[in-house]
C-alpha positions as CSV (number, residue, x, y, z in Angstrom):
1,X,20.8,36.4,14.4
2,X,19.3,32.9,13.4
3,X,21.0,30.9,10.3
4,X,18.9,30.5,7.3
5,X,17.3,27.0,7.6
6,X,16.3,26.2,4.1
7,X,14.6,27.3,0.9
8,X,10.6,27.9,1.2
9,X,9.5,29.0,-2.0
10,X,10.2,31.0,-5.4
11,X,7.6,32.7,-7.7
12,X,7.5,32.7,-11.4
13,X,5.3,34.7,-14.0
14,X,3.5,32.5,-16.5
15,X,1.4,33.3,-19.8
16,X,-0.6,30.1,-19.5
17,X,-1.1,28.7,-16.0
18,X,-3.3,25.8,-17.0
19,X,-0.6,24.3,-19.4
20,X,2.0,24.6,-16.8
21,X,-0.3,22.8,-14.0
22,X,-0.6,20.0,-16.4
23,X,3.2,20.0,-17.3
24,X,4.3,20.0,-13.6
25,X,1.4,17.6,-12.4
26,X,3.0,15.1,-15.0
27,X,6.5,15.4,-13.3
28,X,4.9,14.5,-9.8
29,X,4.4,18.1,-8.4
30,X,1.2,18.7,-6.3
31,X,-0.9,21.7,-7.2
32,X,-2.0,24.0,-4.4
33,X,-4.9,26.4,-4.9
34,X,-6.1,24.9,-8.6
35,X,-9.7,25.0,-7.7
36,X,-9.9,28.6,-6.6
37,X,-7.6,29.8,-9.5
38,X,-9.8,27.8,-12.1
39,X,-13.0,29.5,-10.6
40,X,-11.5,32.8,-10.9
41,X,-11.1,33.5,-6.9
42,X,-7.2,33.5,-7.1
43,X,-4.5,34.9,-9.3
44,X,-1.9,32.3,-8.4
45,X,-1.4,28.7,-7.6
46,X,1.6,26.9,-6.3
47,X,3.5,23.9,-7.4
48,X,4.5,22.1,-4.4
49,X,7.4,19.5,-3.9
50,X,8.9,18.3,-0.5
51,X,8.8,21.3,1.7
52,X,9.0,23.8,-0.8
53,X,6.9,25.2,-3.6
54,X,7.0,27.6,-6.7
55,X,4.1,30.1,-6.8
56,X,2.9,30.6,-10.3
57,X,1.7,34.3,-11.0
58,X,-1.2,34.3,-13.7
59,X,-0.8,37.5,-16.2
60,X,-3.3,39.5,-14.7
61,X,-1.2,39.5,-11.4
62,X,2.1,39.8,-12.8
63,X,1.1,42.4,-15.4
64,X,-0.5,44.7,-12.7
65,X,1.6,47.5,-11.9
66,X,0.2,47.7,-8.3
67,X,1.6,44.1,-7.8
68,X,5.3,45.2,-6.6
69,X,6.3,42.2,-4.4
70,X,8.1,40.5,-7.4
71,X,11.4,41.1,-9.3
72,X,10.8,44.1,-11.5
73,X,11.7,42.6,-14.7
74,X,10.1,39.1,-14.0
75,X,8.8,37.9,-17.3
76,X,7.4,34.4,-18.2
77,X,10.6,32.0,-18.8
78,X,12.9,33.7,-16.4
79,X,13.0,30.8,-14.0
80,X,16.2,28.5,-13.6
81,X,15.3,26.0,-10.9
82,X,17.3,22.7,-9.7
83,X,15.4,19.9,-8.0
84,X,17.1,17.3,-6.2
85,X,15.9,13.7,-7.5
86,X,16.1,10.9,-5.0
87,X,15.2,8.0,-7.1
88,X,18.4,7.3,-8.9
89,X,19.3,8.4,-12.4
90,X,17.5,5.5,-14.2
91,X,14.2,6.3,-12.5
92,X,14.5,9.9,-13.3
93,X,15.1,9.0,-16.9
94,X,12.2,6.7,-16.8
95,X,9.9,9.7,-15.1
96,X,10.9,12.2,-17.8
97,X,10.2,9.9,-20.6
98,X,6.9,8.8,-19.3
99,X,5.8,12.5,-19.0
100,X,6.8,13.3,-22.4
101,X,9.5,15.7,-21.4
102,X,12.5,16.3,-23.6
103,X,15.8,16.3,-22.2
104,X,18.0,19.0,-23.5
105,X,21.5,18.2,-21.9
106,X,22.6,15.3,-19.7
107,X,23.2,13.3,-17.8
108,X,26.2,15.5,-16.8
109,X,28.4,15.9,-13.7
110,X,27.5,19.2,-11.6
111,X,28.4,20.7,-8.4
112,X,25.4,21.1,-6.2
113,X,24.3,22.7,-3.1
114,X,24.7,19.8,-0.7
115,X,27.9,19.7,1.8
116,X,28.2,23.4,1.5
117,X,28.6,23.5,-2.3
118,X,31.0,20.4,-2.6
119,X,28.4,17.9,-3.3
120,X,28.9,16.3,-6.8
121,X,25.8,15.2,-8.5
122,X,24.6,14.1,-12.0
123,X,22.0,16.4,-13.7
124,X,19.7,16.2,-16.6
125,X,17.9,19.3,-17.9
126,X,14.7,20.4,-19.8
127,X,12.4,23.2,-20.2
128,X,8.6,24.0,-19.2
129,X,6.1,25.1,-21.6
130,X,6.9,28.9,-20.4
131,X,10.9,28.2,-21.4
132,X,11.9,28.0,-17.7
133,X,15.0,25.9,-17.2
134,X,14.5,22.8,-15.2
135,X,17.5,20.7,-13.8
136,X,17.2,17.5,-12.0
137,X,20.2,16.5,-9.9
138,X,20.8,13.0,-8.4
139,X,23.1,12.6,-5.7
140,X,24.7,9.1,-5.4
């Protein structure tokens, strides 16, 4: 059996995909599939970062009873994501301020996923326009 090598993507439903695109773009995410989505040729876009992404499902997708490849109770605002920020705490604060993002908690010390769960980092938290919780963790 091969070991799990990493995390590829997650998905989240959204009421207002355009608003999420604008928000995540301010945070430095790349948007994949936006042109097709805006033209009505796609029911989802992806917010890309590093080697991972978050697929954003528009209402016409997540409200479609035939679309069963999702969590059965997934609703907008159900996401809780932690991102590793490699620029240091000062640059994280500056980026969030420049993006007009309200920090709801932090900086605070947290245990992270690095070093098999023994990695200690400093986190700052915010919410996106749909209410999803976003944590940005800095490992020193």
